[in-house]
N, CA, C and O atoms as CSV, one atom per row, in Angstrom:
chain,resi,resn,atom,element,x,y,z
A,1,UNK,N,N,0.846,-1.174,0.000
A,1,UNK,CA,C,0.000,0.000,0.000
A,1,UNK,C,C,0.890,1.235,0.000
A,1,UNK,O,O,1.822,1.341,0.797
A,2,UNK,N,N,0.596,2.157,-0.892
A,2,UNK,CA,C,1.335,3.413,-0.935
A,2,UNK,C,C,0.845,4.331,0.175
A,2,UNK,O,O,-0.329,4.320,0.547
A,3,UNK,N,N,1.765,5.116,0.686
A,3,UNK,CA,C,1.437,6.117,1.697
A,3,UNK,C,C,1.604,7.490,1.059
A,3,UNK,O,O,2.341,7.627,0.082
A,4,UNK,N,N,0.937,8.506,1.591
A,4,UNK,CA,C,1.121,9.856,1.044
A,4,UNK,C,C,2.608,10.213,0.980
A,4,UNK,O,O,3.341,10.028,1.951
A,5,UNK,N,N,3.036,10.719,-0.155
A,5,UNK,CA,C,4.428,11.085,-0.350
A,5,UNK,C,C,5.273,10.011,-1.004
A,5,UNK,O,O,6.379,10.297,-1.462
A,6,UNK,N,N,4.768,8.746,-1.061
A,6,UNK,CA,C,5.495,7.669,-1.733
A,6,UNK,C,C,5.485,7.901,-3.244
A,6,UNK,O,O,4.523,8.433,-3.798
A,7,UNK,N,N,6.557,7.499,-3.887
A,7,UNK,CA,C,6.593,7.556,-5.352
A,7,UNK,C,C,5.699,6.463,-5.918
A,7,UNK,O,O,5.677,5.342,-5.409
A,8,UNK,N,N,4.977,6.789,-6.954
A,8,UNK,CA,C,4.112,5.800,-7.604
A,8,UNK,C,C,4.974,4.804,-8.367
A,8,UNK,O,O,5.994,5.184,-8.942
A,9,UNK,N,N,4.578,3.538,-8.380
A,9,UNK,CA,C,5.327,2.553,-9.163
A,9,UNK,C,C,5.144,2.811,-10.658
A,9,UNK,O,O,4.117,3.338,-11.085
A,10,UNK,N,N,6.131,2.442,-11.430
A,10,UNK,CA,C,6.042,2.625,-12.870
A,10,UNK,C,C,4.993,1.675,-13.451
A,10,UNK,O,O,4.899,0.519,-13.039
A,11,UNK,N,N,4.224,2.159,-14.392
A,11,UNK,CA,C,3.233,1.322,-15.064
A,11,UNK,C,C,2.909,1.932,-16.417
A,11,UNK,O,O,3.268,3.074,-16.704
A,12,UNK,N,N,2.220,1.145,-17.248
A,12,UNK,CA,C,1.746,1.600,-18.555
A,12,UNK,C,C,0.252,1.352,-18.634
A,12,UNK,O,O,-0.266,0.397,-18.055
A,13,UNK,N,N,-0.424,2.216,-19.350
A,13,UNK,CA,C,-1.851,2.058,-19.590
A,13,UNK,C,C,-2.186,2.750,-20.905
A,13,UNK,O,O,-1.312,3.361,-21.520
A,14,UNK,N,N,-3.412,2.665,-21.333
A,14,UNK,CA,C,-3.835,3.328,-22.571
A,14,UNK,C,C,-4.733,4.506,-22.216
A,14,UNK,O,O,-5.521,4.453,-21.271
A,15,UNK,N,N,-4.591,5.574,-23.004
A,15,UNK,CA,C,-5.442,6.741,-22.791
A,15,UNK,C,C,-6.782,6.535,-23.490
A,15,UNK,O,O,-7.042,5.470,-24.050
A,16,UNK,N,N,-7.617,7.548,-23.454
A,16,UNK,CA,C,-8.962,7.445,-24.021
A,16,UNK,C,C,-8.979,7.296,-25.539
A,16,UNK,O,O,-10.018,7.002,-26.130
A,17,UNK,N,N,-7.816,7.503,-26.168
A,17,UNK,CA,C,-7.734,7.319,-27.616
A,17,UNK,C,C,-6.957,6.061,-27.990
A,17,UNK,O,O,-6.646,5.844,-29.161
A,18,UNK,N,N,-6.645,5.231,-26.993
A,18,UNK,CA,C,-5.965,3.971,-27.247
A,18,UNK,C,C,-4.453,4.064,-27.322
A,18,UNK,O,O,-3.793,3.063,-27.599
A,19,UNK,N,N,-3.883,5.245,-27.082
A,19,UNK,CA,C,-2.426,5.410,-27.113
A,19,UNK,C,C,-1.826,4.976,-25.777
A,19,UNK,O,O,-2.395,5.237,-24.717
A,20,UNK,N,N,-0.680,4.317,-25.839
A,20,UNK,CA,C,-0.022,3.875,-24.612
A,20,UNK,C,C,0.612,5.061,-23.893
A,20,UNK,O,O,1.273,5.903,-24.501
A,21,UNK,N,N,0.393,5.100,-22.593
A,21,UNK,CA,C,0.961,6.129,-21.738
A,21,UNK,C,C,1.779,5.433,-20.667
A,21,UNK,O,O,1.310,4.482,-20.041
A,22,UNK,N,N,3.002,5.904,-20.452
A,22,UNK,CA,C,3.893,5.320,-19.459
A,22,UNK,C,C,4.154,6.352,-18.371
A,22,UNK,O,O,4.493,7.499,-18.662
A,23,UNK,N,N,3.995,5.942,-17.126
A,23,UNK,CA,C,4.285,6.854,-16.027
A,23,UNK,C,C,5.749,7.267,-16.050
A,23,UNK,O,O,6.082,8.387,-15.663
A,24,UNK,N,N,6.614,6.386,-16.493
A,24,UNK,CA,C,8.044,6.695,-16.560
A,24,UNK,C,C,8.301,7.916,-17.454
A,24,UNK,O,O,9.171,8.732,-17.149
A,25,UNK,N,N,7.554,8.042,-18.548
A,25,UNK,CA,C,7.735,9.184,-19.449
A,25,UNK,C,C,7.194,10.478,-18.851
A,25,UNK,O,O,7.548,11.569,-19.298
A,26,UNK,N,N,6.338,10.357,-17.843
A,26,UNK,CA,C,5.750,11.533,-17.200
A,26,UNK,C,C,6.432,11.860,-15.878
A,26,UNK,O,O,6.026,12.792,-15.185
A,27,UNK,N,N,7.452,11.110,-15.528
A,27,UNK,CA,C,8.153,11.309,-14.257
A,27,UNK,C,C,8.564,12.767,-14.092
A,27,UNK,O,O,9.119,13.367,-15.012
A,28,UNK,N,N,8.290,13.334,-12.919
A,28,UNK,CA,C,8.631,14.720,-12.637
A,28,UNK,C,C,7.508,15.700,-12.941
A,28,UNK,O,O,7.593,16.877,-12.589
A,29,UNK,N,N,6.444,15.210,-13.601
A,29,UNK,CA,C,5.296,16.059,-13.907
A,29,UNK,C,C,4.146,15.683,-12.985
A,29,UNK,O,O,4.121,14.585,-12.430
A,30,UNK,N,N,3.214,16.580,-12.826
A,30,UNK,CA,C,2.013,16.256,-12.052
A,30,UNK,C,C,1.093,15.425,-12.938
A,30,UNK,O,O,0.867,15.755,-14.103
A,31,UNK,N,N,0.575,14.362,-12.379
A,31,UNK,CA,C,-0.256,13.439,-13.148
A,31,UNK,C,C,-1.543,13.170,-12.377
A,31,UNK,O,O,-1.515,12.932,-11.170
A,32,UNK,N,N,-2.656,13.209,-13.073
A,32,UNK,CA,C,-3.944,12.855,-12.488
A,32,UNK,C,C,-4.479,11.660,-13.257
A,32,UNK,O,O,-4.595,11.703,-14.482
A,33,UNK,N,N,-4.801,10.601,-12.543
A,33,UNK,CA,C,-5.425,9.429,-13.161
A,33,UNK,C,C,-6.915,9.497,-12.872
A,33,UNK,O,O,-7.338,9.626,-11.723
A,34,UNK,N,N,-7.693,9.408,-13.924
A,34,UNK,CA,C,-9.135,9.479,-13.784
A,34,UNK,C,C,-9.702,8.218,-14.413
A,34,UNK,O,O,-9.694,8.057,-15.633
A,35,UNK,N,N,-10.188,7.336,-13.572
A,35,UNK,CA,C,-10.768,6.083,-14.045
A,35,UNK,C,C,-12.274,6.267,-14.170
A,35,UNK,O,O,-12.951,6.655,-13.218
A,36,UNK,N,N,-12.776,5.984,-15.350
A,36,UNK,CA,C,-14.203,6.129,-15.603
A,36,UNK,C,C,-14.672,4.887,-16.344
A,36,UNK,O,O,-14.069,4.504,-17.346
A,37,UNK,N,N,-15.732,4.254,-15.871
A,37,UNK,CA,C,-16.184,3.023,-16.524
A,37,UNK,C,C,-16.665,3.269,-17.956
A,37,UNK,O,O,-17.581,4.056,-18.193
A,38,UNK,N,N,-16.035,2.589,-18.887
A,38,UNK,CA,C,-16.384,2.760,-20.287
A,38,UNK,C,C,-17.838,2.364,-20.572
A,38,UNK,O,O,-18.445,2.871,-21.516
A,39,UNK,N,N,-18.387,1.476,-19.771
A,39,UNK,CA,C,-19.770,1.042,-19.979
A,39,UNK,C,C,-20.761,2.202,-19.837
A,39,UNK,O,O,-21.869,2.136,-20.370
A,40,UNK,N,N,-20.374,3.251,-19.130
A,40,UNK,CA,C,-21.259,4.397,-18.930
A,40,UNK,C,C,-20.980,5.529,-19.906
A,40,UNK,O,O,-21.510,6.629,-19.747
A,41,UNK,N,N,-20.153,5.271,-20.914
A,41,UNK,CA,C,-19.830,6.320,-21.879
A,41,UNK,C,C,-20.184,5.840,-23.290
A,41,UNK,O,O,-20.318,4.639,-23.523
A,42,UNK,N,N,-20.332,6.762,-24.212
A,42,UNK,CA,C,-20.642,6.344,-25.580
A,42,UNK,C,C,-19.471,5.668,-26.293
A,42,UNK,O,O,-19.660,5.058,-27.345
A,43,UNK,N,N,-18.241,5.771,-25.721
A,43,UNK,CA,C,-17.070,5.192,-26.377
A,43,UNK,C,C,-16.940,3.763,-26.094
A,43,UNK,O,O,-16.003,3.122,-26.572
């Protein structure tokens, strides 16, 4: 379990357009992850 102030582990995921996003490439920037169930969207 991460605690406040811990570094996030590196991972990869896809954005809303299907492009791969790597946390490693965003290191040092502020990042917000917003998980939204695709079943509730038109996409």
